[in-house]
ZAMAR-765880 format. One line per 8 residues: number of its first residue (from 1); their letters; for each residue x negated, y, z negated of N, C-alpha, C. Coordinates in nm, 2 decimals. Atoms other than C-alpha are relative to their C-alpha. Last residue first. Example, Ala and Ser with C-alpha at 12.3 -4.5 7.8 and 13.67 -1.06 7.14 Angstrom:
# residues 2
2) SA) 0.09,-0.11,0.00,-1.37,-0.11,-0.71,0.08,0.11,-0.08; -0.09,-0.12,0.00,-1.23,-0.45,-0.78,-0.09,0.12,0.00 $
END
This chain:
# residues 71
71) XXXXXXXX) -0.05,-0.15,-0.04,-3.02,12.38,11.93,-0.12,0.05,0.08; 0.11,-0.10,-0.06,-3.03,12.04,11.78,0.05,0.10,0.08; 0.00,0.01,-0.18,-2.81,11.94,11.56,-0.10,0.08,0.04; -0.07,-0.14,0.01,-2.96,11.85,11.18,0.06,-0.02,0.16; 0.02,-0.02,-0.12,-3.05,11.49,11.07,0.09,0.15,0.02; -0.12,-0.09,0.00,-3.17,11.44,10.74,-0.01,0.04,0.13; -0.02,-0.04,-0.17,-3.37,11.09,10.74,0.14,0.10,-0.02; -0.14,-0.02,0.01,-3.46,11.05,10.34,-0.01,0.08,0.17 $
63) XXXXXXXX) 0.03,-0.08,-0.12,-3.78,10.89,10.25,0.15,0.03,0.04; -0.02,-0.11,0.02,-3.73,10.75,9.93,0.02,0.08,0.08; -0.10,-0.01,-0.01,-3.72,10.39,10.03,0.07,0.15,-0.07; -0.05,-0.03,-0.11,-4.05,10.43,10.19,0.20,0.01,-0.02; -0.13,0.04,-0.01,-4.17,10.47,9.82,0.09,-0.01,0.12; -0.11,-0.01,-0.11,-4.53,10.57,9.82,0.16,-0.11,0.01; -0.10,-0.04,0.06,-4.70,10.48,9.49,0.11,0.04,0.12; -0.02,0.15,0.07,-5.01,10.30,9.61,0.15,0.02,-0.02 $
55) XXXXXXXX) -0.04,0.04,-0.10,-5.09,10.65,9.83,0.10,-0.14,-0.06; 0.04,0.14,0.03,-5.10,10.83,9.49,0.03,-0.04,0.12; -0.04,0.16,-0.08,-5.05,11.17,9.53,-0.09,-0.12,-0.01; 0.08,0.17,-0.04,-5.06,11.42,9.30,0.02,-0.06,0.08; 0.00,0.09,-0.14,-4.97,11.78,9.25,-0.08,-0.08,-0.02; 0.13,-0.01,-0.06,-5.00,11.99,8.86,0.07,-0.13,0.15; 0.04,0.18,-0.03,-4.67,12.12,8.82,-0.11,-0.02,0.05; 0.15,-0.02,0.05,-4.67,12.50,8.77,-0.05,-0.15,0.01 $
47) XXXXXXXX) -0.02,0.08,0.12,-4.28,12.52,8.81,-0.13,-0.01,-0.10; -0.08,-0.02,0.08,-4.24,12.73,9.13,0.00,-0.03,-0.14; -0.01,-0.16,0.04,-4.57,12.76,9.27,0.12,0.05,-0.07; -0.13,-0.09,-0.10,-4.59,12.38,9.28,-0.01,0.14,-0.06; -0.10,0.02,0.06,-4.98,12.30,9.18,0.11,0.04,0.08; -0.05,0.12,0.14,-5.27,12.17,9.35,0.08,0.00,-0.07; 0.07,-0.01,0.09,-5.38,12.53,9.52,-0.01,-0.11,-0.12; -0.02,-0.06,0.12,-5.10,12.52,9.73,-0.09,0.03,-0.10 $
39) XXXXXXXX) -0.02,-0.14,0.00,-5.32,12.48,10.06,0.13,0.04,-0.11; 0.11,-0.07,-0.03,-5.46,12.19,9.92,0.04,0.14,0.02; 0.04,-0.06,0.13,-5.14,12.02,9.81,-0.13,0.07,-0.03; -0.07,-0.08,0.06,-5.06,12.03,10.15,0.00,0.06,-0.13; 0.02,-0.14,-0.04,-5.35,11.90,10.30,0.09,0.08,-0.06; 0.09,-0.06,0.06,-5.34,11.59,10.07,-0.02,0.15,0.07; -0.05,-0.06,0.15,-4.96,11.53,10.13,-0.16,0.03,-0.02; 0.04,0.11,0.09,-5.08,11.47,10.50,0.02,0.09,-0.13 $
31) XXXXXXXX) 0.08,-0.03,0.05,-4.93,11.72,10.78,-0.01,-0.11,-0.13; 0.01,0.11,0.11,-4.67,11.67,11.03,-0.17,0.06,-0.06; 0.16,0.03,0.00,-4.61,12.02,11.23,0.04,-0.10,-0.13; 0.02,0.11,-0.09,-4.22,12.03,11.23,-0.15,-0.06,0.03; 0.03,-0.05,-0.12,-4.22,12.21,10.90,0.00,-0.13,0.11; -0.13,0.01,-0.09,-4.08,12.24,10.57,-0.08,0.03,0.13; 0.05,-0.03,-0.17,-4.37,12.24,10.29,0.13,-0.05,0.07; 0.19,-0.05,-0.01,-4.33,12.30,9.88,-0.04,0.03,0.16 $
23) XXXXXXXX) 0.06,0.07,-0.13,-3.96,12.26,9.86,-0.13,0.08,-0.01; 0.02,-0.12,-0.07,-3.87,12.34,9.47,-0.05,-0.08,0.18; -0.04,0.00,-0.11,-3.72,12.04,9.32,-0.01,0.09,0.12; -0.10,-0.10,-0.02,-3.80,12.12,9.01,0.08,-0.01,0.11; -0.08,-0.03,0.13,-3.96,11.81,8.88,0.07,0.13,0.03; -0.12,0.13,0.08,-4.02,11.60,9.18,0.01,0.04,-0.14; 0.04,0.04,0.13,-4.14,11.88,9.38,0.06,-0.09,-0.07; -0.09,-0.04,0.11,-4.01,11.86,9.75,-0.09,-0.05,-0.13 $
15) XXXXXXXX) 0.00,0.04,0.14,-4.17,11.78,10.07,0.02,0.10,-0.15; -0.04,-0.12,0.12,-4.01,11.84,10.38,-0.06,-0.08,-0.12; 0.09,0.08,0.12,-4.15,11.69,10.75,0.07,0.11,-0.14; 0.03,-0.09,0.06,-3.91,11.78,11.03,-0.09,-0.06,-0.11; -0.02,0.04,0.16,-3.84,11.59,11.31,-0.06,0.07,-0.09; 0.09,-0.06,0.10,-3.71,11.71,11.63,-0.01,-0.05,-0.13; 0.01,-0.02,0.13,-3.56,11.49,11.87,-0.10,0.07,-0.08; 0.08,0.04,0.10,-3.52,11.54,12.25,0.02,0.01,-0.13 $
7) XXXXXXX) 0.10,-0.13,0.05,-3.22,11.57,12.44,-0.09,-0.06,-0.13; 0.09,0.06,0.05,-3.06,11.28,12.72,-0.05,0.16,-0.10; 0.14,-0.11,-0.03,-2.74,11.42,12.85,-0.13,-0.05,-0.13; 0.15,0.07,0.09,-2.42,11.21,12.85,-0.11,0.09,0.02; -0.02,-0.07,0.12,-2.09,11.41,12.98,-0.12,-0.05,-0.09; 0.02,-0.14,0.00,-2.09,11.15,13.27,0.04,0.07,-0.16; -0.13,-0.01,0.12,-2.25,10.82,13.23,0.02,0.15,0.00 $
END
């Protein structure tokens, strides 16, 4: 198919504070929520909200796929 070229996709993991919306983590390196919380000392650096994670409350409907042009 002329003009068509296969390009790899880079997925970015972004975690935001549910209270203030601050970006807590954004990278192509995937980390577990526990690792991210430990790296932040257990609280949001912007608003101070205590970070918690309960896997039973994970809602896949809230996961957003954001596409950016590959460069």
